[in-house]
C-alpha positions as a Markdown table, in Angstrom:
| # | Residue | x | y | z |
|---|---|---|---|---|
| 1 | Met | -43.2 | 16.9 | 4.0 |
| 2 | Lys | -40.8 | 16.4 | 1.1 |
| 3 | Leu | -38.2 | 13.8 | 1.9 |
| 4 | Leu | -34.6 | 14.7 | 1.2 |
| 5 | Val | -34.2 | 11.5 | -0.9 |
| 6 | Ser | -37.2 | 12.4 | -3.1 |
| 7 | Arg | -37.1 | 13.9 | -6.6 |
| 8 | Glu | -39.6 | 16.4 | -5.4 |
| 9 | Asn | -36.9 | 17.8 | -3.2 |
| 10 | Gln | -34.1 | 17.4 | -5.7 |
| 11 | Pro | -35.2 | 16.8 | -9.4 |
| 12 | Glu | -31.6 | 16.3 | -10.7 |
| 13 | Asp | -29.6 | 13.1 | -10.2 |
| 14 | Thr | -27.1 | 13.0 | -7.3 |
| 15 | Leu | -23.6 | 12.3 | -8.7 |
| 16 | Ile | -21.1 | 10.5 | -6.5 |
| 17 | Arg | -17.5 | 10.6 | -7.7 |
| 18 | Leu | -14.4 | 8.9 | -6.2 |
| 19 | Ser | -11.0 | 8.0 | -7.7 |
| 20 | Gly | -12.2 | 8.2 | -11.3 |
| 21 | Ala | -15.4 | 6.4 | -10.7 |
| 22 | Gln | -18.9 | 8.0 | -11.0 |
| 23 | Phe | -22.3 | 6.8 | -9.9 |
| 24 | Gly | -25.3 | 8.6 | -11.5 |
| 25 | Gly | -25.5 | 10.9 | -14.5 |
| 26 | Gly | -26.0 | 8.1 | -17.0 |
| 27 | Arg | -22.9 | 6.1 | -16.3 |
| 28 | Phe | -23.1 | 2.4 | -15.4 |
| 29 | Thr | -20.4 | 1.6 | -12.8 |
| 30 | Val | -19.5 | -1.9 | -11.7 |
| 31 | Ile | -18.3 | -3.0 | -8.3 |
| 32 | Ala | -16.9 | -6.5 | -8.2 |
| 33 | Gly | -14.9 | -8.8 | -6.0 |
| 34 | Pro | -15.3 | -11.7 | -3.6 |
| 35 | Cys | -18.1 | -12.0 | -1.1 |
| 36 | Ala | -15.6 | -12.3 | 1.7 |
| 37 | Val | -12.0 | -11.4 | 2.2 |
| 38 | Glu | -10.3 | -14.8 | 2.8 |
| 39 | Ser | -6.6 | -14.1 | 2.4 |
| 40 | Ser | -4.1 | -11.6 | 0.9 |
| 41 | Ala | -3.4 | -13.8 | -2.1 |
| 42 | Gln | -7.1 | -14.4 | -2.8 |
| 43 | Leu | -8.0 | -10.7 | -2.6 |
| 44 | Arg | -5.1 | -9.5 | -4.6 |
| 45 | Ala | -5.6 | -12.0 | -7.4 |
| 46 | Thr | -9.4 | -11.2 | -7.6 |
| 47 | Ala | -8.7 | -7.5 | -7.5 |
| 48 | Glu | -6.4 | -7.7 | -10.5 |
| 49 | Val | -9.0 | -9.7 | -12.4 |
| 50 | Val | -11.9 | -7.3 | -11.9 |
| 51 | Arg | -9.7 | -4.2 | -12.5 |
| 52 | Asp | -8.4 | -5.6 | -15.8 |
| 53 | Ala | -11.9 | -6.6 | -16.9 |
| 54 | Gly | -13.1 | -3.0 | -16.3 |
| 55 | Ala | -14.6 | -2.9 | -12.8 |
| 56 | Ser | -14.3 | 0.5 | -11.1 |
| 57 | Leu | -14.4 | -0.6 | -7.5 |
| 58 | Leu | -13.4 | -3.6 | -5.5 |
| 59 | Arg | -15.8 | -5.2 | -3.0 |
| 60 | Gly | -14.9 | -7.6 | -0.2 |
| 61 | Gly | -16.5 | -8.4 | 3.1 |
| 62 | Ala | -14.3 | -8.2 | 6.2 |
| 63 | Phe | -17.3 | -8.5 | 8.6 |
| 64 | Lys | -19.9 | -11.0 | 7.4 |
| 65 | Pro | -23.3 | -11.2 | 9.1 |
| 66 | Arg | -24.4 | -14.9 | 8.5 |
| 67 | Thr | -27.6 | -16.8 | 9.1 |
| 68 | Ser | -25.7 | -19.5 | 10.9 |
| 69 | Pro | -23.3 | -18.6 | 13.7 |
| 70 | Tyr | -21.2 | -21.6 | 12.5 |
| 71 | Ser | -20.6 | -20.1 | 9.1 |
| 72 | Phe | -17.5 | -18.1 | 8.2 |
| 73 | Arg | -18.1 | -14.6 | 9.5 |
| 74 | Gly | -15.1 | -12.8 | 8.1 |
| 75 | Leu | -11.6 | -11.8 | 9.2 |
| 76 | Gly | -12.8 | -8.7 | 10.9 |
| 77 | Arg | -10.2 | -5.9 | 11.2 |
| 78 | Ala | -7.5 | -8.1 | 9.7 |
| 79 | Gly | -9.7 | -8.3 | 6.6 |
| 80 | Leu | -9.9 | -4.5 | 6.5 |
| 81 | Gly | -6.1 | -4.4 | 6.5 |
| 82 | Leu | -6.0 | -6.6 | 3.5 |
| 83 | Leu | -8.5 | -4.3 | 1.7 |
| 84 | Val | -6.1 | -1.4 | 2.4 |
| 85 | Glu | -3.2 | -3.4 | 0.9 |
| 86 | Ala | -5.3 | -4.4 | -2.2 |
| 87 | Arg | -6.3 | -0.9 | -2.9 |
| 88 | Ala | -2.7 | 0.3 | -2.8 |
| 89 | Ala | -1.6 | -2.6 | -5.0 |
| 90 | Val | -4.3 | -2.4 | -7.8 |
| 91 | Gly | -5.5 | 1.2 | -7.5 |
| 92 | Leu | -9.2 | 0.5 | -7.1 |
| 93 | Pro | -11.4 | 2.1 | -4.5 |
| 94 | Thr | -12.9 | -0.4 | -2.0 |
| 95 | Val | -16.3 | -1.3 | -0.6 |
| 96 | Ser | -16.9 | -3.2 | 2.6 |
| 97 | Glu | -19.7 | -3.7 | 5.1 |
| 98 | Ala | -20.1 | -2.3 | 8.6 |
| 99 | Val | -22.3 | -4.4 | 10.7 |
| 100 | Asp | -22.5 | -2.4 | 13.9 |
| 101 | Thr | -21.6 | 1.0 | 15.3 |
| 102 | Asp | -18.5 | -0.4 | 17.2 |
| 103 | Asp | -16.7 | -1.2 | 14.0 |
| 104 | Leu | -18.0 | 1.7 | 11.8 |
| 105 | Ala | -15.1 | 4.0 | 12.4 |
| 106 | Ala | -12.6 | 1.2 | 11.5 |
| 107 | Val | -14.5 | 0.4 | 8.3 |
| 108 | Ala | -14.7 | 4.1 | 7.4 |
| 109 | Ala | -11.0 | 4.5 | 7.9 |
| 110 | Ala | -10.1 | 1.5 | 5.8 |
| 111 | Val | -12.4 | 1.7 | 2.7 |
| 112 | Asp | -13.8 | 4.2 | 0.3 |
| 113 | Val | -17.5 | 3.1 | 0.4 |
| 114 | Ile | -19.2 | 1.8 | 3.5 |
| 115 | Gln | -21.8 | -0.8 | 2.9 |
| 116 | Ile | -24.9 | -1.2 | 5.1 |
| 117 | Gly | -26.3 | -4.6 | 4.3 |
| 118 | Ala | -29.8 | -5.9 | 4.0 |
| 119 | Arg | -29.9 | -7.3 | 7.5 |
| 120 | Asn | -29.0 | -3.8 | 8.8 |
| 121 | Met | -31.2 | -1.7 | 6.6 |
| 122 | Gln | -33.3 | -0.7 | 9.6 |
| 123 | Asn | -30.5 | -0.6 | 12.1 |
| 124 | Phe | -31.3 | 3.0 | 13.0 |
| 125 | Ser | -28.3 | 3.5 | 15.3 |
| 126 | Leu | -26.0 | 2.4 | 12.6 |
| 127 | Leu | -27.8 | 4.6 | 10.0 |
| 128 | Glu | -27.6 | 7.6 | 12.3 |
| 129 | Ala | -23.8 | 7.1 | 12.9 |
| 130 | Ala | -23.2 | 6.6 | 9.1 |
| 131 | Gly | -25.2 | 9.7 | 8.5 |
| 132 | Arg | -22.7 | 11.8 | 10.5 |
| 133 | Leu | -19.9 | 10.6 | 8.2 |
| 134 | Arg | -18.9 | 12.3 | 4.9 |
| 135 | Gln | -18.1 | 9.4 | 2.7 |
| 136 | Pro | -20.3 | 7.3 | 0.4 |
| 137 | Val | -22.6 | 4.7 | 1.9 |
| 138 | Leu | -24.1 | 1.9 | 0.0 |
| 139 | Leu | -27.5 | 0.9 | 1.5 |
| 140 | Lys | -28.9 | -2.4 | 0.6 |
| 141 | Arg | -32.7 | -3.1 | 0.5 |
| 142 | Gly | -33.8 | -5.6 | 3.1 |
| 143 | Ala | -35.3 | -8.9 | 1.8 |
| 144 | Gly | -38.7 | -8.0 | 3.2 |
| 145 | Ala | -38.6 | -4.2 | 2.8 |
| 146 | Thr | -40.8 | -2.1 | 0.7 |
| 147 | Leu | -39.4 | 0.7 | -1.5 |
| 148 | Asp | -40.8 | 3.2 | 0.9 |
| 149 | Glu | -39.0 | 1.5 | 3.8 |
| 150 | Leu | -35.8 | 1.6 | 1.9 |
| 151 | Leu | -36.2 | 5.3 | 1.1 |
| 152 | Gln | -37.0 | 6.1 | 4.7 |
| 153 | Ala | -33.9 | 4.2 | 5.8 |
| 154 | Ala | -31.8 | 6.3 | 3.3 |
| 155 | Glu | -33.5 | 9.4 | 4.8 |
| 156 | Tyr | -31.8 | 8.7 | 8.1 |
| 157 | Leu | -28.4 | 9.1 | 6.3 |
| 158 | Leu | -29.3 | 12.3 | 4.4 |
| 159 | Gln | -31.0 | 13.8 | 7.5 |
| 160 | Gly | -27.7 | 13.2 | 9.3 |
| 161 | Gly | -25.9 | 15.3 | 6.7 |
| 162 | Asn | -24.5 | 12.5 | 4.5 |
| 163 | Arg | -25.7 | 13.1 | 0.9 |
| 164 | Gln | -23.4 | 10.5 | -0.7 |
| 165 | Val | -25.8 | 7.6 | -0.6 |
| 166 | Leu | -26.1 | 4.7 | -3.0 |
| 167 | Leu | -29.2 | 2.4 | -3.0 |
| 168 | Cys | -28.9 | -1.3 | -3.9 |
| 169 | Glu | -31.7 | -3.7 | -4.9 |
| 170 | Arg | -30.5 | -7.2 | -4.0 |
| 171 | Gly | -33.6 | -9.3 | -4.2 |
| 172 | Ile | -36.8 | -9.7 | -2.0 |
| 173 | Arg | -38.6 | -12.7 | -0.6 |
| 174 | Thr | -41.4 | -14.0 | -2.8 |
| 175 | Phe | -43.1 | -17.3 | -3.3 |
| 176 | Ala | -40.6 | -18.3 | -6.1 |
| 177 | Pro | -38.7 | -21.5 | -4.8 |
| 178 | Ser | -36.2 | -21.7 | -7.7 |
| 179 | Met | -34.0 | -18.8 | -6.5 |
| 180 | Arg | -32.8 | -17.5 | -3.2 |
| 181 | Tyr | -34.7 | -14.2 | -3.7 |
| 182 | Thr | -36.6 | -12.4 | -6.6 |
| 183 | Leu | -34.7 | -9.6 | -8.2 |
| 184 | Asp | -37.1 | -6.6 | -8.3 |
| 185 | Leu | -36.2 | -4.9 | -11.5 |
| 186 | Ala | -39.6 | -3.1 | -11.6 |
| 187 | Gly | -38.6 | -1.7 | -8.2 |
| 188 | Val | -35.4 | -0.4 | -9.7 |
| 189 | Val | -37.4 | 1.5 | -12.4 |
| 190 | Arg | -39.7 | 2.9 | -9.7 |
| 191 | Leu | -36.8 | 4.0 | -7.5 |
| 192 | Lys | -35.3 | 5.9 | -10.4 |
| 193 | Gln | -38.6 | 7.8 | -10.6 |
| 194 | Leu | -38.9 | 8.4 | -6.8 |
| 195 | Thr | -35.4 | 9.3 | -5.8 |
| 196 | His | -32.4 | 11.3 | -7.1 |
| 197 | Leu | -30.0 | 8.8 | -5.5 |
| 198 | Pro | -28.0 | 6.3 | -7.6 |
| 199 | Val | -29.6 | 2.8 | -7.7 |
| 200 | Leu | -27.4 | -0.3 | -8.0 |
| 201 | Val | -28.3 | -3.9 | -8.5 |
| 202 | Asp | -26.8 | -7.0 | -6.8 |
| 203 | Pro | -27.7 | -10.0 | -9.0 |
| 204 | Ser | -25.4 | -12.3 | -7.1 |
| 205 | His | -27.2 | -12.2 | -3.7 |
| 206 | Ala | -30.6 | -11.9 | -5.5 |
| 207 | Thr | -30.2 | -15.3 | -7.1 |
| 208 | Gly | -27.6 | -17.3 | -5.2 |
| 209 | Asp | -26.7 | -18.9 | -8.6 |
| 210 | Ala | -23.8 | -17.7 | -10.8 |
| 211 | Arg | -25.6 | -19.1 | -13.9 |
| 212 | Leu | -28.3 | -16.5 | -13.5 |
| 213 | Val | -26.1 | -13.5 | -12.8 |
| 214 | Pro | -25.0 | -12.4 | -16.3 |
| 215 | Ala | -28.5 | -12.2 | -17.7 |
| 216 | Leu | -29.9 | -10.3 | -14.7 |
| 217 | Ala | -26.9 | -7.9 | -14.8 |
| 218 | Arg | -27.6 | -7.1 | -18.4 |
| 219 | Ala | -31.3 | -6.6 | -17.6 |
| 220 | Ala | -30.3 | -4.2 | -14.8 |
| 221 | Leu | -28.4 | -2.0 | -17.3 |
| 222 | Ala | -31.4 | -2.1 | -19.7 |
| 223 | Ala | -33.7 | -1.2 | -16.9 |
| 224 | Gly | -31.8 | 2.0 | -16.1 |
| 225 | Ala | -29.8 | 1.0 | -13.0 |
| 226 | Asp | -26.7 | 3.1 | -12.3 |
| 227 | Gly | -24.4 | 0.1 | -11.7 |
| 228 | Leu | -23.8 | -3.4 | -10.4 |
| 229 | Leu | -22.4 | -5.1 | -7.3 |
| 230 | Val | -21.2 | -8.5 | -8.6 |
| 231 | Glu | -19.3 | -11.3 | -6.8 |
| 232 | Val | -16.2 | -12.9 | -8.5 |
| 233 | His | -14.0 | -15.7 | -7.1 |
| 234 | Ala | -11.3 | -17.8 | -8.8 |
| 235 | Gln | -12.3 | -21.0 | -7.0 |
| 236 | Pro | -16.0 | -20.7 | -6.1 |
| 237 | Glu | -16.1 | -24.3 | -4.9 |
| 238 | Ala | -13.6 | -23.5 | -2.2 |
| 239 | Ala | -15.0 | -20.1 | -1.2 |
| 240 | Leu | -15.7 | -19.6 | 2.5 |
| 241 | Ser | -18.8 | -17.6 | 1.8 |
| 242 | Asp | -21.5 | -17.8 | -1.0 |
| 243 | Gly | -19.4 | -19.6 | -3.6 |
| 244 | Pro | -22.3 | -20.8 | -5.8 |
| 245 | Gln | -23.2 | -17.2 | -6.7 |
| 246 | Ala | -19.7 | -16.0 | -7.6 |
| 247 | Leu | -18.6 | -15.7 | -11.2 |
| 248 | Leu | -15.4 | -17.2 | -12.4 |
| 249 | Pro | -12.9 | -14.7 | -13.8 |
| 250 | Glu | -13.6 | -15.7 | -17.4 |
| 251 | Ala | -17.4 | -15.3 | -16.9 |
| 252 | Phe | -16.9 | -11.9 | -15.4 |
| 253 | Arg | -14.8 | -10.8 | -18.3 |
| 254 | Gly | -17.5 | -12.0 | -20.7 |
| 255 | Leu | -20.1 | -10.2 | -18.7 |
| 256 | Met | -18.2 | -6.9 | -18.9 |
| 257 | Ala | -17.8 | -7.2 | -22.6 |
| 258 | Ser | -21.5 | -7.8 | -23.1 |
| 259 | Leu | -22.4 | -4.9 | -20.9 |
| 260 | Arg | -20.2 | -2.6 | -23.0 |
| 261 | Gln | -22.0 | -3.7 | -26.1 |
| 262 | Ile | -25.4 | -3.0 | -24.5 |
| 263 | Gly | -24.2 | 0.3 | -23.1 |
| 264 | Thr | -23.1 | 1.4 | -26.6 |
| 265 | Ala | -26.6 | 0.6 | -28.0 |
| 266 | Leu | -28.2 | 2.5 | -25.1 |
| 267 | Gly | -25.8 | 5.4 | -25.3 |
| 268 | Arg | -24.5 | 4.7 | -21.8 |
| 269 | Ala | -20.9 | 4.5 | -20.7 |
| 270 | Val | -20.0 | 1.2 | -18.9 |
């Protein structure tokens, strides 16, 4: 049986367009913003930074599944409201995570792209519910998931009727102790062979270390990824979630400039 996600079923790339941004078709599209929505001022300031540097979409978590129940787990629906305000203020489409079916409708109403995170990659009830929607879904690979398991999870979305699906490689567990995860760039290349869906890379979560993010982001472009999901924060030391992996504004601006240079050499628009 040919999977709906496979190139056997659809040889040509799926293109996903929204508000001037495009995923697929040779473009390299950057999503950037804070790990978590913390306040109106924090989100608005970061949104202006990433927009002015050239990002096409704004990310920000309103619901945050965390390893420890004592960690900051987001502002919830209040955070969604701040994302709506930021989108109206800066003009960027927004991306945020839905962590269960109870909040899926609220997330879908507030943002342009629904993220299903690594912890929920095989939450089949959530996948089936998101498959009934008709807006883009960004599906992250689980830390212990094979490429086949990622594609089968995406198949739930397509089988439900939602063909606007973005895949995201965000690192897998290996024996390397020097980073949080290992960014599987070979997996990105293989996914581009196996599926017509756009494939993004999240170097922030993959490493947990902002110092490693720019080099891996550039490598993702060279490897053929369709875009990035990058975390940016004006005060990483004070961030309520994953501060050590967030780029400072000046570092993000430098990254975008280098990506444009590489894109020019590769004949790809950034």
